C-alpha positions in Angstrom: -7.2 46.4 -51.5 -7.0 49.4 -49.4 -3.4 49.9 -48.6 -3.1 50.1 -44.6 -0.9 52.6 -42.8 -0.2 53.6 -39.6 1.7 57.1 -40.9 -0.3 60.1 -40.7 0.1 61.1 -44.3 -2.4 62.0 -46.5 -2.6 60.3 -50.0 -2.8 63.0 -52.9 -6.1 64.5 -54.3 -8.1 66.9 -55.3 -7.6 70.2 -53.0 -10.4 71.3 -51.7 -11.8 74.3 -54.5 -11.5 71.3 -57.1 -13.7 68.6 -54.9 -16.2 71.8 -54.4 -16.2 72.1 -58.4 -16.8 68.3 -58.4 -19.9 68.3 -55.7 -21.5 71.2 -57.7 -21.7 68.8 -60.5 -22.8 66.0 -58.3 -25.7 68.5 -57.7 -26.4 68.6 -61.4 -26.5 64.8 -61.2 -23.1 64.5 -63.0 -22.1 60.9 -62.7 -19.1 61.4 -63.9 -18.4 63.9 -60.9 -19.6 61.4 -58.6 -17.5 58.4 -60.2 -14.2 61.0 -59.4 -15.2 62.3 -55.7 -16.1 57.8 -55.0 -12.5 57.9 -56.3 -11.0 60.4 -54.2 -12.7 59.9 -51.0 -12.9 55.9 -50.7 -9.8 55.0 -49.2 -9.5 57.6 -47.0 -13.9 56.8 -45.4 -12.6 52.9 -45.9 -9.8 53.4 -43.6 -12.1 55.5 -41.1 -14.9 52.7 -41.3 -12.2 49.6 -40.7 -10.4 51.5 -37.9 -13.7 51.8 -36.0 -15.6 48.1 -37.6 -12.8 45.9 -37.8 -14.5 44.2 -40.6 -13.7 44.4 -44.1 -16.8 44.0 -45.8 -19.1 46.1 -43.5 -16.5 49.0 -44.0 -16.6 48.4 -47.8 -20.5 48.3 -47.6 -20.6 51.4 -45.5 -18.3 53.4 -47.7 -20.9 52.6 -50.7 -24.1 54.0 -48.3 -22.1 56.7 -47.2 -21.1 58.1 -50.7 -25.0 57.3 -51.6 -25.7 59.8 -49.0 -23.3 62.3 -50.6 -24.9 61.9 -54.2 -28.6 62.3 -52.7 -27.6 65.4 -50.0 -24.9 67.3 -52.5 -27.5 70.1 -52.8 -27.6 70.5 -49.2 -23.9 71.6 -48.6 -23.7 75.3 -47.8 -20.1 75.7 -48.0 -19.3 76.8 -44.5 -16.6 73.7 -44.0 -14.3 72.3 -46.1 -15.9 69.6 -48.4 -13.9 67.0 -46.9 -15.3 67.6 -43.1 -19.1 67.5 -44.6 -18.5 64.0 -46.2 -16.4 62.7 -42.7 -19.7 64.5 -40.5 -21.9 62.3 -43.3 -19.2 59.3 -42.2 -19.2 59.5 -38.6 -23.0 59.8 -38.0 -23.1 57.0 -40.2 -21.0 54.9 -38.3 -21.7 56.1 -34.9 -25.8 54.9 -36.0 -24.5 51.4 -37.0 -22.4 51.4 -34.0 -24.6 52.6 -31.4 -27.8 50.6 -32.7 -25.3 47.5 -32.6 -26.3 46.6 -36.0 -22.7 45.5 -36.3 -20.5 43.3 -34.2 -17.0 44.5 -33.7 -14.7 41.6 -35.2 -12.2 39.5 -33.0 -9.4 39.9 -35.2 -8.6 40.9 -38.8 -10.0 38.7 -41.5 -6.5 36.5 -42.3 -7.6 36.1 -45.6 -8.1 39.6 -46.5 -4.6 40.6 -45.8 -3.0 37.4 -47.4 -1.2 40.2 -49.8 0.5 41.9 -46.9 3.8 40.8 -45.6 3.8 39.3 -41.8 5.1 42.4 -40.5 2.7 44.7 -41.9 -0.1 42.5 -40.9 1.1 42.1 -37.2 1.9 45.8 -37.0 -1.7 46.7 -37.9 -3.2 43.9 -36.1 -1.5 45.3 -33.0 -2.3 48.8 -33.6 -6.2 48.1 -34.5 -6.0 46.1 -30.8 -4.9 48.7 -28.9 -7.3 51.2 -30.7 -10.4 49.3 -29.6 -8.8 49.5 -25.8 -9.8 53.3 -26.1 -13.0 54.6 -25.3 -15.2 55.1 -28.5 -15.0 58.9 -28.6 -11.3 58.9 -28.3 -11.1 55.9 -31.1 -12.9 58.3 -33.1 -10.9 61.3 -32.6 -7.6 59.2 -33.1 -8.3 57.9 -36.7 -9.8 61.3 -37.7 -6.3 63.1 -36.4 -3.9 60.2 -36.1 -4.3 58.0 -39.7 -6.1 60.2 -42.0 -4.7 63.6 -41.0 -7.5 65.7 -40.6 -6.2 69.0 -38.1 -8.2 69.5 -34.8 -10.6 72.1 -36.4 -11.9 69.9 -39.0 -12.2 66.8 -36.4 -14.2 69.2 -34.3 -16.7 69.9 -37.3 -17.0 66.5 -38.0 -17.8 65.1 -34.9 -19.9 68.4 -33.5 -17.8 69.1 -30.3 -15.2 71.8 -29.2 -11.6 71.5 -30.4 -10.4 71.6 -27.0 -12.4 68.5 -26.5 -10.9 67.3 -29.6 -7.3 68.3 -28.2 -8.0 66.7 -25.0 -9.2 63.2 -26.4 -6.1 63.2 -28.2 -3.6 64.1 -25.4 -5.6 61.1 -23.4 -5.4 58.7 -26.4 -2.1 59.1 -27.0 -1.1 58.3 -23.8 -3.9 55.4 -23.7 -2.1 53.7 -26.6 1.4 54.4 -25.7 0.8 52.8 -22.4 -1.4 49.4 -23.8 1.3 49.1 -26.8 4.4 49.6 -24.1 2.5 47.0 -22.0 2.4 44.0 -24.6 4.8 42.6 -27.0 5.0 46.0 -29.2 6.4 45.2 -32.7 9.4 46.9 -33.4 8.0 48.7 -36.2 5.4 50.4 -33.9 7.6 53.2 -32.1 7.0 55.7 -29.4 7.5 58.5 -32.5 4.9 56.7 -34.3 2.4 57.4 -31.8 3.7 60.8 -30.8 3.7 62.3 -33.9 
């Protein structure tokens, strides 16, 4: 089960130099390196896709598809960005393609069976945040997920979505304001504070 969190802290993992070595090994069809890269990226990619689709099954399927593309396209990486930026660029394009083509249905609520292992407060907080997130325009949703939840910098996010850094900053400004207003106008769980949103 993937741990869900409303914090922006990244999980400990390989740095870019280590990931670059792994990717070069993947180019040479080293399956062990691909397994290691998959282990590093699965939690973050799952969280990214899930935040946008609200479906555990679709997120799991898409992470596998995304990492398959990493395996197939590893030799096209030119080193002009971090490995993480390149991989999330693939994830962004694949997810937006699925959403834009309406190949998935946005779930009305979190699958209760899937989150049964979480305590009630955690499940309620996650449901509240995700519902609020889906009140935002698509571009702001993606930006919020990449910056707020996954901890990418504005510069990294700009490269992932192929937009100017100032556009990303503007989207975050409006997303934070709208999210804060939505949460304040609803019965906001005590665990979700203004400080969380404004980090």
